[in-house]
N, C-alpha and C positions, 0 to 999 in steps of 0.2 A: 343751528349753531352746535348741536350735539353730535355731529357726524364723526368727530375725531376721537371720541372718548374710548372706543373699543380698544385701540392699539395702546394708547398711553396708559390708561388706568390698569389694564391687565398685566402690565409688565413691571409695575412698581415692586421691586424686591421679590418678585415671584409670588406676591400675595394675590390670592383670588378675591377680588373686591366684589363679593356677591351682591352687595347693596347698590351697585352703580346704577342699575336700572331704576331702583326705587328712588335713588338720589336725584335722578334726572326728571322725576315726575313733576308736572306743573301743578301749581296751586290755583285757586280762583284768581282771575285776572283783576287783582285789587291791590296793586302795589302802592298806589297813592294813598297812604294812610292819612287819616284825618289830622289836619294841622291845627295848632292853636291859633289864637288871634294875632300872634306876633308876626310882623311883616316878613315875608319870605326874602331871603338875601341879606337880612340884617343879622349880625352876630348876636348870639344869645348865650346865656349862661344860667345855670340853675340858681346861682347866687343872686342874680339881678332880677329874677322873676318875683312878681307880687304873688304871694301865696294866699289862696282862698280855700281854706279847709272845707272838706265835704261835710255837709250836715245831713245825717241819715239817722232816722229813728231806730230805737232798739227793736221795734216790731218789724220794720222793714228789713233789718239785718237778719232777724230770726226767720223771716219768710224765705230768704235765700238759704239759710242753714237747713231748713226743712226740705226745700226743693232739691238740695244737693246731697242730702243725708245718705241716700242709698249708695251713691258713688263713693263718698267719703268712707263709709263703713266697709264697702267691698274692697277698697284699697288699703284699709287699715290706716287711713289718714284723717280720722275725725279728731279735730281739735276745736277749742272754743274760740273760733275765729272772730266771732262777734264781740268778744270781750277782751281780746288780747291785741297788743300792738304787733306789727309785722315782725319785729325783732323777737318778741316773746314767742310767737307761734313757730318761727323757724328754730329758735333755741329749744322749744318743747319737742319738735321733731328730732332734732339732733340728740337730745338727751334720751329719747325713747329708743333711738336706733344706735346709740353708742358712738356718736361722732363727736370728736373733740371740738371744744368751743372755737379754736383757732383755725379749723379746717374748712370753714365756709366764710366767704366774704361776699357781700352784695351791696349794691346801691340801686335804689328804686326811685322813679319819678312819675307822678301822675301828670299827664300832658295837659289836662284841662285846668287843674287847680294849681299846679306848680309844687304840690306837696312832695317832699323827698324824705326817704327813710333809708337807713343804712346800718350795716353791721360789719365791723372789721374793715372799713372801707379804705384805710390807709396801710393795711398790712400787705407787705410784698407777696404777690402770688405769681406763679409762672404763667406767662401770657398764652403759651401754645400758639395755635394758628390764628388767634384773634388779632395778632399784629397785622394780618393781611388786610383787615378792614381799613385802618388809617393809612396803610401803605397805598391801597387802591385809591382812597380819597385824595391823597397827596399827588398821585399821578394825574388824576382829573384836574386838580388845581394847576398843575404844570401845563396841561393841554390848554386850559383856559388862558394861561399867561402867554401862550404861544411858544413855549419851550419844546413841547412834544406835539405830535399830530396823531389823531386817530386813524388817519389814512396811511401812515407810514409803518413799515415793518422794521423791527429793531433786532439787532444781532444777538444771538444766544450762543455763539460759539466760544465766547470768552467770559463765561460767568462761573461763579462758584455753584456747587450743587451738593445735595446731601446724599443722594443715592445714585450710583452709576446706572443702575437699571432704569430708573425713572428718567434720568437725563438722556440716556441713549434712546429711550422711547420717544421723547420729545424731538430729538434730532431726526429720528426716522420719520416721524409724522410731519414735522413742520420744516425740516431742512435747517437752514442757517438763521432763520429769523421768525419772529412772531409779531403780530400786530397787538396794540394795546387791548383791543376788544377781545382777542384770543386769550391774552394774559388775564384779563378780568374774569372771563368765563371760567378758566381752569383754576385760578387761585381762589375764587369765591365760591362758585357752584360746586366744585369738586375738592376745594381746599388743598390743592397740590402745591408742592414747594418750588419746583423748578421755575414756573412763571413768576413766582414772588421773587426769587433770586434774580431773575432777569430784570424786574422792575428796580430792585436795589442797584443792580449794575448800571441801569440807565441813569440813575441819580448819583453816580459817583462811587458806589460800592462801600461807603463807610456807614455801617449799620447804625452806630450810635449817633453819628451826625444827622442821619436821616430821622431817627427816632426823635431827636431833639426838635426837629421842625414840626412835630405833631402838636406842639403847644398852640398851633392855630385852632385846634379843636377843643382844647381844655388844658388845664394845668392842675395836677393834684396838689392838695395841701400837704401831702406826704413828702418825704425827702426825694422819692422817685417821682418826677413830675409827669413823665409819660411812660416810657419803657426803658429799662436799664439792661443793656447787653452784658456788661461785665458781671453783674450779679446773677446771670443765668436767665436773661430775658424776663426779668421780673417787672410787674406792673401793679396797679391798684384798681379796684372797682371805682374809686373816686375819679380817676382819670377817665375811665370808659363811660361812666354815666354822662359826663360832660361831652364826650365825643358823640354819644348817641343823641344827646340833646341837639348838638350842632347838625348832625345828619338829619334829624327829624325836621329841623327848620330850614333845611336846604335840599329838600327832596327833588326839586326840578334839576338842580345841578348834578346830583348824584343818582339820577334816575336809573342808569344802567346798573350801578352797584346794587341798588335796592331791588331791582328786578332779579338779579342773580341770587341775592340773599333770599328772596321770596321763593325761589324755586329749589333752594338747596335743602337737603336733609329733611325732606317731607316725611312727616310722621315720626320723626326722631327728635332727640334732645328736648327742647321745650314743648314739642308736640307729642312726646313719647307716651304720656298718659292722657293726653288731651287732643286726640286726633281731629276733632272738629274745631279746634281753636286756630285762628289765622295768626301766624307768627312770621315775622321777617327777622331772620336770625343769622348770626355768624358764630358757630361753635368753635371751640379750640381744644385739642387734646395733645398732650405730650407727657410721657412718663407718669408722674403722680397727679397731674393736673387734668381736670375736666371742667370746661368753662362754656358759657354761652352769653353772648350779648344780643339783645333782642328788642324789637318794637312789637308789642303784643296788642293785637286789635280786639280787646274786649270792648264792651259797649262804651266804656270810657277807656281809651287807649293808655298804655303806660310803657315806660322804658325800664329795662332791667339789665344790669351788668352783674352776672353771677360767676364767681370764681371759687373753685374748690380744689382741695388736695387730699390725697391719701384715702379717698373713698374706696370702700370695698377691700381695704388692705393694700392698695397700690402704693408704690414708693418710687424713688428716683431711678430705680433699676427696671421698672416695668416697661416692657417693650410692646405690649398690645393693650388695647382698651380693656380694663377690668370690667367684666360683665355685670357683676353685682354693684360695683361702684357707679357704673353708668345708670343702673336702675335707681340707685339712691339719688343721683342727680335729677332724674325725671320726677322722683317723688318730691324733691325740694321745689322743682318748678311747679308742680301741682299745688303744693302748700302755699307758695307765694301767690299763684293765680287765684286760688280759692279765697285767700284773705282779701285780695283785691275785689273779687266778685261780691263778697259779703259786705265789705266796708266802703268801696269806692264806686261801684256801678250805680247808676241813678235808680231812685225809687220809681216803679211804674206809675204812670198816670192813673188816678182812680184807686190807688192802693187802699185797702180796708184794713187798718191796723187792729181792729177789734178781733180779727180771726186768729191772731198769733199771740203766743206767750212771749215773755221777754227773757227767758233763760234757754240756754242751748242744751240742757241735759235731757229734754223730753224726747229727742230724736236720736240720741246716742246709743248705739249698740256695740257691745264688745265684739271685735272681729279678730279672727285668726289670720287676717290678711291673706286670703286664699290666692289673691292675684299677684303676690310677690313673685316676680319672675325669676326662675333659676338662672344662674350665671350662664349656662350653656345656651339657653333660649335667647337671652338678651344678646349674647355675642353673635349668634346666628343672624339677628335682625340688624346688627350694626353695619354702618359703613365705616370701615376702619380707616381713619385718616393716617396718612404717612406721618412719621414722627417729626416733630418740630426740631429746630436747631438745638444742638446738644452742647454747645460750647458757651 
């Protein structure tokens, strides 16, 4: 399925996408993430779940702190994870690195217990390419309803597009039409815009009307229920955590989408500082925004909708991914995951609590954060997504 990428990706605005080969790397063949006991095919919501809080001893948490201390210290990301809430530890990171309180929004869900935590979850944030996830899900719904067919090719000669070069490359490669499978591959795996515009055209071309149909997957408690085009493609993490919950409980239906997500951006975004972590993710970048929606396969899997703005000094006029801002995003991903490891992963069978103290200070070492990656090094490692819709 990757045979066409050479022509299309290398012609987007003349940008040399040095990460395309990395982006196409496959991960372990494990896209069927562990499901909860909720019946597949039944609609679910975080609000209707019965929450069963994790019970984990202070000693068991401390054992994880000690096991992970070297990595925390080397990254300059040592916090008192065992004794802080998720919001508190994220805010502690933001305060240490000078990030404004309103520039990060997240929603988290433990898939086994139903516990949810959030910060700024109703604050409008720019969606970036994360809109392509519910868009692809809606196309699959239409196939299931018999409106579209996976076997049919659909016209791409009369669609809107963002970049002439990218559009011309698609026409040169695919001719006058593309199949849904091809659109899925290129809009999810490579996060390109032309196939997403083709899907919008298939559903009538009215962006906001299509966005409004995404309430199938969730409805935010904010004024913006899904995504708002007129406000500049704004959304909330509250909507996206519900969407991830829906996706997680309908894995068979959306298996192809999950497969492309699983193969995309290997070693980047949520995996940037955690290369051994298995993550099924859909990142999104545009101007000031760097986001990632993910199913994270820790020992206890969890869902995370993480939306940021202005990281690394980026703003609404930024035209390329800000290297330092991207690194800050990967740090936040690490902080969230480490909190989960300490507080939510199960205690090993036969754990001996007597070996551990119950305070986190015993393993903390001041670090100069030698691994903070310079902007130029991060930029070289990135797969630069083409810019999201700007109107």
